[in-house]
C-alpha positions as CSV (number, residue, x, y, z in Angstrom):
1,M,35.8,156.0,94.8
2,S,36.2,156.1,91.0
3,G,35.0,153.4,88.6
4,V,37.5,151.2,88.0
5,V,36.8,148.0,90.2
6,E,40.5,145.3,88.6
7,S,43.9,146.8,87.7
8,F,46.9,144.4,86.4
9,T,49.9,145.8,85.6
10,G,53.0,144.0,84.1
11,E,56.0,144.0,81.7
12,I,56.7,141.5,78.7
13,R,59.9,140.9,77.9
14,Y,61.4,141.2,74.1
15,A,64.5,138.9,73.7
16,S,66.3,138.1,69.9
17,T,66.2,134.5,68.9
18,A,68.4,134.7,65.8
19,A,71.0,132.6,66.2
20,D,73.8,135.1,66.5
21,R,71.6,137.0,69.5
22,M,70.1,134.1,71.4
23,G,68.5,135.7,74.6
24,A,69.8,138.8,73.6
25,E,67.5,142.0,75.1
26,R,66.1,143.6,72.4
27,G,62.9,145.8,74.1
28,R,60.2,146.0,76.9
29,E,57.3,147.1,76.9
30,S,55.1,147.9,80.5
31,F,51.5,147.6,80.5
32,R,48.3,148.4,82.1
33,M,44.7,146.9,81.8
34,D,41.8,149.0,84.0
35,I,38.5,147.1,84.1
36,H,35.2,149.5,84.9
37,R,32.4,148.5,86.3
38,D,30.2,148.1,83.4
39,G,32.6,145.5,82.0
40,S,34.7,147.9,80.3
41,R,38.3,148.3,80.1
42,I,41.7,150.7,79.2
43,L,44.6,148.7,77.9
44,A,47.8,151.3,77.9
45,A,51.1,150.2,77.6
46,H,54.4,152.0,76.6
47,A,56.9,150.2,74.4
48,E,60.6,150.3,73.5
49,I,62.1,148.6,70.8
50,D,66.6,148.9,71.0
51,D,67.5,147.5,67.4
52,A,67.7,150.2,64.8
53,P,66.6,152.5,63.9
54,P,64.9,152.4,68.2
55,V,61.2,152.6,68.5
56,V,59.2,154.1,71.4
57,R,55.4,153.5,70.7
58,D,52.6,154.8,73.8
59,V,49.5,153.2,72.9
60,N,46.2,154.0,75.1
61,Q,42.6,152.1,73.7
62,R,39.7,152.2,75.2
63,F,36.7,148.9,74.5
64,G,33.2,148.8,75.8
65,P,31.4,146.4,77.7
66,D,30.9,144.5,74.6
67,G,35.1,143.6,74.0
68,L,35.1,146.5,70.4
69,P,37.5,148.8,70.4
70,Q,35.5,152.2,70.9
71,D,38.6,154.8,70.7
72,S,42.5,154.7,70.8
73,F,45.7,157.3,70.5
74,V,49.1,155.9,69.4
75,R,52.4,157.9,69.5
76,I,55.6,157.1,67.8
77,A,59.1,158.0,68.0
78,V,61.5,156.4,65.2
79,G,65.6,157.1,66.4
80,G,65.0,159.3,69.0
81,A,62.6,161.4,66.9
82,F,58.2,162.4,66.8
83,R,57.1,160.5,63.6
84,G,53.5,160.7,64.9
85,S,50.5,161.0,66.7
86,G,46.8,159.5,66.5
87,W,43.6,159.4,67.5
88,F,41.2,157.4,66.4
89,R,37.6,156.4,66.9
90,F,34.9,153.4,66.4
91,G,31.8,154.4,66.0
92,R,28.7,151.3,64.9
93,T,29.1,152.9,61.4
94,V,31.8,154.7,60.8
95,A,35.4,155.2,62.0
96,E,37.2,157.6,62.0
97,C,41.5,158.7,62.8
98,E,42.8,162.3,63.3
99,A,46.6,162.2,63.5
100,I,50.0,164.5,62.3
101,T,53.3,162.2,60.7
102,T,56.5,163.7,60.1
103,L,55.9,162.4,56.9
104,E,52.7,162.6,55.5
105,G,51.6,165.8,57.4
106,R,48.1,166.1,59.0
107,L,46.1,163.3,57.7
108,S,41.9,163.0,58.1
109,Q,40.2,159.4,57.7
110,R,36.6,158.9,57.9
111,L,35.6,155.1,57.1
112,E,32.1,153.6,56.6
113,L,31.7,150.0,58.6
114,D,28.8,148.2,57.7
115,S,29.0,146.7,61.0
116,P,31.0,147.6,64.3
117,L,34.7,147.4,64.0
118,I,35.9,143.9,66.6
119,A,39.1,144.8,66.5
120,F,41.8,147.2,65.9
121,G,45.5,146.6,66.3
122,N,47.6,149.0,67.6
123,H,51.2,146.6,68.1
124,A,51.3,146.7,71.6
125,I,52.0,143.3,72.6
126,I,49.7,143.5,75.5
127,N,46.9,144.1,72.9
128,D,48.4,140.8,70.5
129,G,47.2,139.3,73.9
130,F,43.4,140.8,74.2
131,L,42.9,140.1,70.3
132,L,42.4,136.4,71.0
133,S,39.0,137.2,72.7
134,L,38.0,137.4,69.5
135,Y,38.3,133.8,68.8
136,D,34.9,131.7,69.5
137,L,36.5,128.9,72.6
138,S,32.9,127.0,72.4
139,K,34.0,125.7,69.2
140,G,37.2,124.4,70.5
141,P,40.6,123.7,68.7
142,G,40.9,124.9,65.1
143,R,41.0,128.0,62.6
144,Q,38.3,130.9,62.3
145,R,39.1,134.0,60.1
146,F,38.2,137.7,61.2
147,E,37.6,140.0,58.6
148,R,38.3,143.3,57.6
149,L,39.9,144.6,60.9
150,Y,42.5,148.3,61.4
151,L,46.1,148.4,62.4
152,S,47.7,151.6,63.1
153,S,51.0,150.8,60.8
154,P,51.4,148.0,58.5
155,D,55.1,148.3,59.7
156,H,55.9,145.2,61.8
157,R,57.0,147.1,64.6
158,G,54.2,149.5,64.2
159,A,56.6,152.1,63.2
160,T,54.9,154.1,60.2
161,G,52.1,156.2,60.4
162,P,49.7,156.0,62.7
163,M,46.6,155.9,60.0
164,F,44.3,153.2,59.0
165,F,45.6,150.1,57.3
166,P,43.1,147.4,56.5
167,I,43.7,142.9,57.0
168,D,42.2,140.3,57.9
169,L,43.2,137.7,60.6
170,V,43.4,134.0,61.0
171,I,43.3,133.5,64.4
172,A,44.3,129.0,64.9
173,Y,43.5,128.1,68.7
174,H,45.8,124.8,69.9
175,G,43.3,124.1,73.4
176,Q,44.7,124.8,77.3
177,E,48.0,123.7,78.7
178,E,50.3,124.7,81.7
179,I,53.1,127.1,81.1
180,T,55.7,128.9,83.1
181,V,57.5,132.4,82.4
182,E,59.2,134.8,84.7
183,A,55.8,135.8,86.3
184,G,54.9,133.2,87.5
185,T,53.1,129.3,86.6
186,F,49.7,130.1,84.7
187,N,47.2,128.1,83.5
188,A,47.0,129.5,79.5
189,H,45.1,129.1,76.2
190,R,47.6,128.4,73.3
191,F,47.0,130.3,69.9
192,S,49.0,131.3,66.9
193,F,48.1,133.8,63.8
194,P,49.6,131.1,61.1
195,D,47.9,134.3,58.0
196,V,47.5,137.9,58.1
197,P,46.0,138.6,55.0
198,G,46.6,142.0,53.7
199,L,49.7,142.6,54.6
200,P,52.9,144.3,52.7
201,E,55.2,141.6,53.5
202,E,53.6,138.1,54.3
203,H,53.3,137.9,57.9
204,P,55.8,135.0,60.1
205,D,53.7,132.4,61.5
206,Y,53.1,133.6,65.2
207,D,52.8,131.6,68.5
208,L,50.8,132.8,71.6
209,W,49.9,131.9,74.9
210,C,47.0,134.0,77.2
211,T,45.6,134.0,80.5
212,A,42.6,131.5,80.9
213,D,41.1,133.7,83.1
214,G,39.1,135.9,80.7
215,N,41.7,138.8,80.4
216,Y,43.3,137.3,77.7
217,I,47.1,138.7,79.1
218,L,50.0,138.0,77.0
219,L,52.2,135.6,79.1
220,R,54.7,134.7,75.9
221,A,54.9,135.1,72.1
222,Q,57.5,133.7,69.2
223,V,57.5,134.8,65.8
224,G,60.1,133.6,63.7
225,G,60.8,134.5,60.3
226,Y,62.0,138.0,59.6
227,M,60.8,139.3,63.1
228,Q,62.8,136.4,65.6
229,T,61.8,137.7,68.6
230,R,60.2,135.9,71.9
231,Y,58.3,137.9,74.1
232,E,57.6,136.9,77.9
233,L,55.5,138.0,80.8
234,G,58.0,139.4,83.5
235,V,56.1,141.2,86.0
236,L,52.5,140.6,86.7
237,N,50.3,142.4,89.8
238,H,46.6,142.0,90.1
239,V,44.7,144.5,92.4
240,R,41.0,144.1,92.9
241,H,40.0,147.2,94.2
242,D,36.9,147.9,97.1
243,A,33.6,148.3,95.7
244,P,31.6,151.7,96.8
């Protein structure tokens, strides 16, 4: 018997909210989240963005029992051609990246940390949902700021690198509500990212809804501005594995 005790698999639909393309499909993401007996998680996602130049992104990320990222892998193709792949490791006092890209060549990065990294953004939409677990819900609705996070790319589609890019993140919590998406009706937490300090281009307001069961599965998200995209959970499967 494996150490996996619970698994979630699903699909997220990407759709345009631009006036001339309202509702048009612009991409998709399949994901898997495995929860291990010790409380650690593995989150894997395959994303396809159809808008030119099309992007294909594969990510795999491991979280410890404390919810902190431990390692991650990211591979990107742009316009049908390989763009780069990278492996990231997060220790208590250091973060490392080993990557190769068609633009920058072979890369090795080593970052000294004052404290363990609390989150890593690999651009998977399902990972955006899990980032919401950073917010301390015991404090109720409001805003909380998290400093010195890292992304695998500053591009909003994650189509560069992969390599370390530092940001801060502001998360706003708006409370609970029941929402219905293609995958069903859920009790949800509603959040937003009102500010992402450090990006080369200001990030438009980003509204997100996730499951209120402690797993932070992304149910719906919408971002305006130059992105004009809506994300919605289309399929969700949940399996509890037999105990040994």
